[in-house]
N, C-alpha and C positions, 0 to 999 in steps of 0.2 A: 530599530529596523522597521521601516514602514510596511504595513500589510497591503500587498497588492491584491487586486481582485482575484487573480489566479490562486494565490496562497490561501486566501479566505475560503474559496470554493474547495480547494484540496483538503483543508482542515475540516470543513463541514462534511466532506465525503469520507473521512477516515473511519467513522463508526460503521459505515456500510461495508467496509472491507472486512471488519471483524465479524459483522452479521453474516456476510457471505461465507466466511470460513466456518461459522457455526452451522449454517444451513447445509453446506456441501460436504463438510468434514463428516466422515461416516464413523462417528464415535461419540461417546458421551461428552458433554460439555467439560467436565473435569479433565478428561483425558485430552481433549482438543486444546485446552488451556496449557497442559504440560507439553504437548507437541509444539505449540507456538513458542513457549518459553525456551524449551531445549533447542529448537531449530534456530532461534534468535541468537542464542549463545554460540552455537556451532558455526553459523554463517557470519557472525561478527556484526550483527544488526543492533546489538545493544544487550545490556545486562539488566534483567528485570530487578527492580529494587526489592520486590517481594514476589514469592511464588504465586502466580495467578491461579484461580480455580474457575469453575464454571460460572459462578455468580459474577466474578469479575468480567468474564467475556460477555455475559448477558448485559451487564451495565455498560461496558465499552461499546456494545452493538446498538445501544439506544442512542440518545443524543449526548451522551457523555463522551468527552474527548479521550480516545484511548492513547496510551503512551506511543511515541513514534516507533519504537522497536516492534510493537505489536502490529501496527499498520504495515511497516515495512516487511515484516515476516509473513503476514497474511498475503501480500502481493506475491512474495517469493513462492509460497506454497500454491496459491490459486493459479499462478501462470503455468504450473506443472500438472495440474489436475486433468485427468482424462475427460472430465465433463466440459472442459473448455469454456469456463465462465467469462462473461464480458460485463462491463459496467452497464448499469440500467439508465444512468442519467449523467448530466455534464458534471455535477459535483463529484460523483463517484469516479468518473473518468479522470478528472483532475487529481483525485487521490491516488489512483493507480499510477498515473504518469509521474507525480511527485515522488512516490516511493520507488518506482522503476529507476528514476535517475539517481535517487539516493542509494539505492542498493548496489550500483556498479559505477565505475569510473569510465564514462564514455568520452572519447576524444572528439566526437562530433555528433551533431544532431542526426545525421544520416546513420551513423553507427548505432545510436540508440534506437532509431526506427527499425533498422535491419535486425537487431537482436531480439525484437519482440517476437513471441510466437505468432505464426501467420494469422491465427484467428483474432488477434488483438491489434493488428496493424491498422485496419480501418477504424474500429471503434476508439482507438487511442490517438489517432493522427493529429487532430486539432489540439487535444489536451497535451500531448507530448511536445508539440511546437511551443505552446504557451509555457509549459514547465521549463523548457530549455531557456526561453527568453527570461523567465523569472530567475532561474538559477544563474544565468549569465549576468544578469543585473546585480545579483548579490556578490558575485565575484569582483565587481568593480568597486564595491564599497570598501 
């Protein structure tokens, strides 16, 4: 599977999703790791191979690639936070958009845009368009 520019940006942005969860989650890193893993299992985003701890989250939030279940779950949790976080840059926006599309089965790009919380519609507009094109291209393979 060839790596598109969008996909590469999204993967470079995934550590920032975990970092944002660590920064905004109002608990100890070990507890935040447990919440992330338990939510992933319950929401069906993936099954952690090992139970993560705070050290794992700190590693994943640096330039170490987190597992996809962790990035997807971080987006799921971040979109529901009262702090209404938004991505800081293009790579982080690509990661949010990639995970947003992976978390739900949208029938159209418009449906994916409309389902976003209102505070994320503008910050994710371009990235979500690119994620949709990337996803659509993969369906054709």
